[in-house]
C-alpha positions as CSV (number, residue, x, y, z in Angstrom):
1,M,0.0,0.0,0.0
2,S,2.7,2.4,1.0
3,A,4.6,1.8,-2.2
4,T,1.7,2.8,-4.5
5,T,0.5,5.9,-2.5
6,P,3.2,8.3,-3.9
7,S,2.5,7.2,-7.5
8,T,-1.3,7.7,-6.9
9,S,-0.7,11.2,-5.4
10,K,1.5,12.1,-8.3
11,D,-1.1,10.9,-10.8
12,R,-3.8,13.0,-9.1
13,F,-1.6,16.1,-9.2
14,I,-0.9,15.6,-12.9
15,D,-4.6,15.2,-13.5
16,K,-5.4,18.4,-11.8
17,A,-2.5,20.3,-13.4
18,R,-3.2,19.2,-17.0
19,P,-6.3,21.4,-17.5
20,V,-4.4,24.4,-16.1
21,G,-1.4,23.8,-18.4
22,M,-3.7,23.4,-21.4
23,A,-5.6,26.6,-20.5
24,L,-2.2,28.5,-20.4
25,I,-1.2,27.4,-23.9
26,P,-3.4,30.1,-25.7
27,V,-2.3,32.7,-23.2
28,V,1.4,32.0,-23.9
29,I,0.8,32.1,-27.7
30,L,-1.1,35.3,-27.4
31,A,1.8,36.9,-25.4
32,G,4.2,35.8,-28.2
33,V,2.0,37.3,-30.9
34,I,1.8,40.7,-29.0
35,L,5.6,40.6,-28.7
36,L,6.0,39.9,-32.4
37,F,3.7,42.8,-33.2
38,L,5.8,45.2,-31.0
39,I,9.2,43.9,-32.4
40,T,8.0,44.4,-36.0
41,N,6.8,47.9,-35.1
42,G,3.1,47.3,-35.8
43,A,3.7,44.7,-38.5
44,G,5.7,47.3,-40.4
45,L,2.9,49.9,-40.4
46,H,4.6,52.2,-37.9
47,V,1.5,52.7,-35.8
48,T,3.0,55.4,-33.5
49,P,0.8,58.4,-33.9
50,V,2.4,61.5,-35.5
51,V,0.6,63.9,-33.1
52,P,1.1,62.9,-29.4
53,Q,-2.1,61.5,-27.8
54,E,-2.1,63.1,-24.3
55,S,-4.8,63.4,-21.7
56,V,-4.5,65.0,-18.3
57,T,-7.5,65.5,-15.9
58,F,-7.9,67.9,-13.0
59,E,-9.1,65.7,-10.2
60,R,-9.2,68.4,-7.5
61,T,-8.5,72.1,-7.0
62,V,-7.7,73.2,-3.6
63,L,-7.7,76.9,-2.6
64,Q,-6.2,78.2,0.5
65,P,-5.3,81.9,1.3
66,G,-2.6,82.9,-1.2
67,K,-2.2,79.3,-2.5
68,I,-3.7,77.0,-5.1
69,D,-3.0,73.3,-5.4
70,L,-3.9,71.4,-8.5
71,H,-4.3,67.6,-8.3
72,L,-3.6,66.1,-11.8
73,R,-3.8,62.6,-13.2
74,N,-2.3,61.4,-16.4
75,M,-4.9,59.4,-18.4
76,S,-2.6,59.1,-21.5
77,S,-1.1,55.8,-22.7
78,Q,2.4,57.2,-22.1
79,A,4.1,59.5,-19.6
80,V,3.3,63.2,-19.8
81,T,5.6,66.1,-18.8
82,I,4.1,69.3,-17.5
83,A,6.0,72.3,-19.0
84,A,4.1,75.5,-18.1
85,L,1.0,76.9,-16.4
86,N,-1.0,80.1,-16.7
87,I,-3.9,81.7,-14.9
88,N,-6.1,84.1,-16.8
89,D,-3.5,84.2,-19.6
90,T,-0.6,85.0,-17.3
91,I,2.4,82.6,-17.2
92,L,3.3,81.8,-13.6
93,P,6.0,79.9,-11.7
94,Y,5.0,76.8,-9.8
95,H,6.3,73.7,-8.0
96,I,5.1,70.2,-9.0
97,D,5.3,67.2,-6.7
98,P,6.7,64.6,-7.1
99,G,8.0,65.9,-10.5
100,P,7.0,67.4,-13.9
101,T,6.8,63.9,-15.6
102,I,3.7,62.0,-14.7
103,P,3.6,58.3,-15.6
104,R,0.5,56.7,-17.1
105,L,-2.4,56.8,-14.6
106,G,0.0,58.6,-12.2
107,K,-0.8,61.6,-10.1
108,A,1.0,64.8,-9.4
109,T,0.1,68.0,-7.5
110,I,1.0,71.5,-8.7
111,H,1.6,74.0,-5.8
112,L,1.1,77.6,-6.9
113,T,1.5,80.8,-4.9
114,Y,-1.2,83.2,-6.1
115,P,-3.2,86.0,-4.6
116,W,-6.6,84.8,-5.7
117,V,-9.7,86.8,-4.6
118,I,-12.8,85.4,-3.1
119,G,-15.7,85.3,-5.6
120,E,-13.5,85.9,-8.6
121,A,-13.5,83.5,-11.6
122,Y,-10.2,81.9,-12.8
123,S,-9.2,79.9,-15.9
124,I,-6.2,77.7,-15.3
125,T,-4.3,76.2,-18.2
126,I,-1.4,73.8,-18.1
127,F,0.8,72.9,-21.1
128,T,2.6,69.7,-21.6
129,S,6.1,69.4,-23.2
130,N,4.3,69.0,-26.5
131,S,2.5,72.3,-26.1
132,I,-0.9,70.6,-25.6
133,P,-3.1,72.6,-23.3
134,F,-5.5,71.4,-20.6
135,T,-7.9,73.8,-18.8
136,A,-9.8,73.9,-15.5
137,S,-12.2,76.7,-14.5
138,I,-13.0,78.1,-11.1
139,A,-16.4,79.8,-11.3
140,A,-16.1,81.6,-8.0
141,A,-13.1,81.2,-5.8
142,T,-13.4,80.4,-2.2
143,N,-11.5,78.6,0.5
144,T,-11.6,74.8,0.2
145,A,-12.9,73.0,3.3
146,S,-10.1,71.2,5.1
147,P,-10.6,68.1,7.4
148,T,-11.1,69.9,10.8
149,S,-13.3,69.0,13.7
150,K,-15.6,72.0,12.8
151,T,-16.0,71.0,9.1
152,L,-16.4,67.3,10.1
153,L,-19.3,68.3,12.4
154,S,-20.8,70.5,9.7
155,Y,-20.8,67.7,7.1
156,T,-22.2,65.4,9.8
157,L,-25.1,67.8,10.4
158,I,-25.7,68.1,6.7
159,G,-25.9,64.3,6.4
160,L,-28.2,64.2,9.3
161,F,-30.5,66.8,7.8
162,V,-30.5,65.1,4.4
163,G,-30.6,61.4,5.4
164,I,-31.6,60.3,8.9
165,I,-34.2,63.0,9.8
166,P,-36.4,62.8,6.6
167,V,-36.2,59.0,6.4
168,M,-37.2,58.8,10.1
169,L,-40.1,61.2,9.5
170,G,-41.3,59.0,6.6
171,I,-41.2,56.0,8.9
172,T,-43.5,57.9,11.4
173,W,-46.3,57.4,8.9
174,F,-46.4,53.7,10.0
175,P,-49.2,53.9,12.6
176,A,-51.5,55.8,10.2
177,L,-50.8,53.3,7.3
178,K,-51.7,50.3,9.5
179,L,-55.3,51.5,9.5
180,A,-55.4,51.3,5.7
181,G,-57.1,48.5,3.7
182,K,-55.6,46.1,1.3
183,G,-56.3,48.4,-1.7
184,T,-54.5,51.2,0.0
185,F,-51.6,48.8,0.9
186,L,-51.2,47.8,-2.7
187,F,-51.4,51.4,-3.8
188,L,-48.6,52.3,-1.4
189,M,-46.5,49.4,-2.5
190,A,-47.0,50.6,-6.1
191,I,-45.9,54.1,-5.0
192,T,-42.8,52.6,-3.5
193,T,-42.0,50.9,-6.8
194,G,-42.4,54.1,-8.6
195,I,-40.2,56.0,-6.1
196,L,-37.4,53.4,-6.3
197,I,-37.5,53.2,-10.2
198,F,-37.1,57.0,-10.3
199,L,-34.3,57.0,-7.8
200,G,-32.6,54.3,-9.8
201,I,-32.8,56.2,-13.0
202,D,-31.7,59.4,-11.3
203,A,-28.7,57.7,-9.8
204,T,-27.8,56.1,-13.1
205,N,-27.9,59.5,-14.9
206,E,-25.7,61.0,-12.2
207,A,-23.2,58.2,-12.5
208,L,-23.1,58.4,-16.3
209,E,-22.6,62.3,-16.1
210,T,-19.7,61.8,-13.5
211,A,-18.3,59.0,-15.7
212,Q,-17.6,61.5,-18.4
213,T,-15.0,63.2,-16.1
214,V,-12.9,60.2,-15.1
215,G,-10.8,59.9,-18.3
216,G,-10.8,57.1,-20.9
217,A,-8.4,54.8,-19.1
218,F,-10.8,54.3,-16.1
219,Q,-13.7,53.5,-18.5
220,G,-16.3,55.4,-16.6
221,V,-19.3,53.8,-18.4
222,G,-17.8,50.4,-17.6
223,L,-17.6,51.3,-13.9
224,V,-21.3,52.2,-14.0
225,G,-22.1,48.9,-15.6
226,I,-20.1,47.0,-13.1
227,G,-21.6,48.8,-10.1
228,I,-25.2,48.4,-11.2
229,V,-25.1,44.8,-12.5
230,L,-23.0,43.3,-9.7
231,T,-24.9,45.0,-6.9
232,F,-28.3,43.9,-8.4
233,L,-27.1,40.3,-8.7
234,L,-25.6,40.3,-5.2
235,L,-28.8,41.6,-3.5
236,D,-30.8,39.3,-5.6
237,A,-28.7,36.3,-4.5
238,I,-29.1,37.3,-0.8
239,T,-32.9,37.7,-1.2
240,R,-33.2,34.3,-2.9
241,W,-31.0,32.7,-0.1
242,Q,-33.3,34.2,2.6
243,V,-36.3,32.7,0.8
244,S,-34.6,29.3,0.3
245,I,-34.0,28.8,4.1
246,G,-37.8,28.6,4.7
247,R,-38.6,31.9,6.4
248,G,-42.3,32.8,6.8
249,E,-44.1,35.5,4.8
250,A,-44.0,38.0,7.6
251,E,-40.3,37.6,8.1
252,Q,-39.7,37.7,4.3
253,R,-41.6,41.1,4.2
254,L,-39.4,42.3,7.1
255,N,-36.3,41.3,5.2
256,L,-37.6,43.0,2.1
257,A,-38.1,46.2,4.1
258,S,-34.5,45.9,5.4
259,T,-33.2,45.4,1.8
260,I,-35.1,48.4,0.7
261,A,-33.5,50.4,3.6
262,I,-30.0,49.1,2.4
263,G,-30.8,50.1,-1.2
264,I,-32.0,53.6,-0.1
265,G,-29.0,53.9,2.1
266,L,-26.6,53.3,-0.8
267,H,-28.5,55.8,-2.8
268,N,-28.2,58.4,0.0
269,L,-24.5,57.7,0.0
270,G,-24.3,59.0,-3.5
271,E,-26.5,62.0,-2.5
272,G,-24.1,62.8,0.3
273,L,-21.1,62.6,-2.2
274,A,-22.7,65.2,-4.4
275,I,-23.5,67.6,-1.5
276,G,-20.1,67.3,0.1
277,A,-18.3,67.8,-3.3
278,S,-20.4,70.9,-4.0
279,F,-19.5,72.5,-0.7
280,S,-15.9,71.4,-0.9
281,V,-15.4,73.4,-4.2
282,G,-17.2,76.5,-2.9
283,A,-20.5,75.9,-4.7
284,A,-22.4,76.8,-1.5
285,T,-25.6,77.9,-3.3
286,L,-25.7,74.5,-5.3
287,G,-25.0,72.6,-2.1
288,T,-27.8,74.4,-0.2
289,F,-30.3,73.6,-2.9
290,L,-29.2,70.0,-3.0
291,V,-29.7,69.8,0.7
292,I,-33.2,71.3,0.6
293,G,-34.2,69.1,-2.4
294,F,-32.9,65.8,-0.8
295,I,-34.7,66.6,2.5
296,I,-38.1,66.9,0.7
297,Q,-37.4,63.9,-1.5
298,N,-36.1,61.6,1.2
299,I,-39.2,61.7,3.4
300,T,-40.9,59.6,0.6
301,E,-38.0,57.1,1.1
302,G,-39.2,56.4,4.6
303,L,-42.5,55.6,3.2
304,G,-40.8,53.1,0.8
305,I,-39.1,51.3,3.7
306,I,-42.3,50.7,5.8
307,A,-44.7,49.9,2.9
308,P,-43.9,46.1,2.8
309,I,-44.5,45.7,6.6
310,V,-47.6,47.7,7.0
311,K,-49.6,44.5,7.8
312,D,-47.1,43.4,10.3
313,N,-46.0,44.5,13.8
314,P,-42.2,45.3,13.8
315,S,-40.6,46.6,16.9
316,L,-39.9,50.2,17.4
317,K,-36.2,49.3,17.6
318,R,-36.3,47.5,14.2
319,L,-38.0,50.6,12.6
320,V,-35.3,52.9,14.1
321,I,-32.5,50.6,12.8
322,M,-34.0,50.5,9.3
323,G,-34.3,54.3,9.4
324,I,-30.6,54.7,10.3
325,I,-29.6,52.2,7.6
326,G,-31.5,54.1,5.1
327,G,-30.4,57.6,6.2
328,A,-26.9,57.5,7.9
329,P,-24.9,56.7,4.7
330,A,-25.6,60.3,3.7
331,I,-23.3,61.4,6.5
332,L,-20.5,59.1,5.2
333,G,-21.1,60.5,1.7
334,T,-20.7,64.1,2.7
335,W,-17.4,63.2,4.4
336,I,-16.1,61.4,1.3
337,G,-17.3,64.1,-1.1
338,G,-16.2,67.0,1.1
339,F,-12.7,65.8,2.0
340,T,-11.5,63.6,-0.8
341,S,-11.6,63.7,-4.6
342,S,-11.9,60.3,-6.4
343,Q,-14.0,60.5,-9.5
344,P,-13.8,56.8,-10.2
345,L,-14.8,56.1,-6.7
346,T,-17.7,58.5,-7.0
347,V,-18.9,56.9,-10.1
348,L,-18.7,53.4,-8.5
349,F,-20.7,54.6,-5.4
350,L,-23.4,56.2,-7.5
351,A,-23.6,53.0,-9.7
352,I,-23.8,50.7,-6.6
353,G,-26.7,52.9,-5.3
354,A,-28.5,52.7,-8.6
355,G,-28.1,48.9,-8.7
356,A,-29.4,48.5,-5.2
357,V,-32.4,50.7,-5.8
358,F,-33.3,48.8,-9.0
359,E,-33.0,45.4,-7.2
360,V,-35.3,46.4,-4.4
361,A,-37.8,47.9,-6.9
362,Y,-37.7,44.5,-8.5
363,E,-38.4,42.7,-5.2
364,V,-41.3,45.1,-4.4
365,F,-42.8,44.5,-7.8
366,K,-42.7,40.7,-7.2
367,L,-44.4,41.2,-3.9
368,L,-47.1,43.2,-5.7
369,Q,-47.6,40.4,-8.2
370,R,-47.9,37.8,-5.5
371,S,-50.4,40.0,-3.6
372,T,-52.6,40.5,-6.7
373,A,-52.3,36.9,-8.1
374,K,-55.9,36.0,-7.2
375,Q,-57.4,39.5,-7.7
376,P,-55.4,41.4,-10.3
377,R,-55.5,45.2,-9.9
378,P,-53.5,46.6,-12.8
379,L,-54.9,50.1,-12.6
380,T,-54.0,50.3,-8.9
381,I,-50.4,49.3,-9.7
382,F,-50.2,51.7,-12.7
383,G,-51.6,54.6,-10.7
384,G,-49.3,54.0,-7.7
385,V,-46.1,53.7,-9.9
386,T,-47.1,56.8,-11.7
387,V,-47.8,58.7,-8.5
388,G,-44.5,57.6,-7.1
389,M,-42.5,58.6,-10.0
390,L,-44.4,62.0,-10.3
391,M,-43.7,62.8,-6.7
392,L,-40.0,62.8,-7.2
393,Y,-40.1,64.5,-10.6
394,I,-42.2,67.4,-9.2
395,T,-39.8,67.6,-6.2
396,G,-37.0,68.0,-8.7
397,L,-38.8,70.8,-10.6
398,L,-39.3,72.7,-7.4
399,V,-35.8,72.5,-5.9
400,K,-33.2,71.7,-8.5
């Protein structure tokens, strides 16, 4: 027995390694083809472009008294060298850290001493060593918020006003809704579906708009697709697993309400990002309007959380927890948006929020179908979805 064991183990190892080796053969051949293409200079066609293909993005502009810091990222396929800078058509000296040559996807920060004036507009242009210009605009200059205890508290309060308070206020409708009949319950569920669909579309639009600013190498639209699709599938898998373990209908409704709270929370994270970013670059008026608009809009999100459990008796503690889950991410979003600048991360967060909202809208719609299987009410569902979407659309008309 002992004599045959090593041979058996070796055979098993070979059996397991053989598919891996066979799978690597096309990869090795492909690497050889690419190497041959490079050695022959594009199969003799000399594919190097005559005009340099350069792309530099301004990720963040930080203004402090007498100073401007420009955070750059090289989105080109090769290294880029920064050669000159001007503000409002005046060439100025500067210091760039870590150096003027930025590798592909690398970052650099330009430090500039400049007596800028609050409220004034500035156009900043950098030139590469190939004399290719890249421009950033400051509509109205103001001090950039820095991570201090005061600004952290301010952003926390904004997140509280935008997220937790309105969502909690929406949840306080629970006792009144318990008195409603089945028709009213179905109508509320349909309204919830409409609200979620509109939120998902809105978040997708914001993600796609932001995706245009991240540069080609990061493939902003691809990030949007990854965030939406993978989040949808993950939440759907979690929901199906909860159903498969044999939980009762009441517990499934409670789980659905919790999932809605998670989806709304992820969406509010994206809202917080937008608000924090607006205040951080000095767009205080825009930030204020966003806050007011989100406060009005988010009270309907509390309604969406409690709609599936109107017929049940959840504890006050559970309702509070769901309200916090739905609203608190707005605080985290304002922190991230106010103190950091990562456009790819912002795109991904917005896409995750959209995917989560679309998935919970799908779950609510399935619950509606089950509830109307014996007695279909298509007009009730149509009317509720319409009202839900119009509620948010009209809110946007008033405050955006």
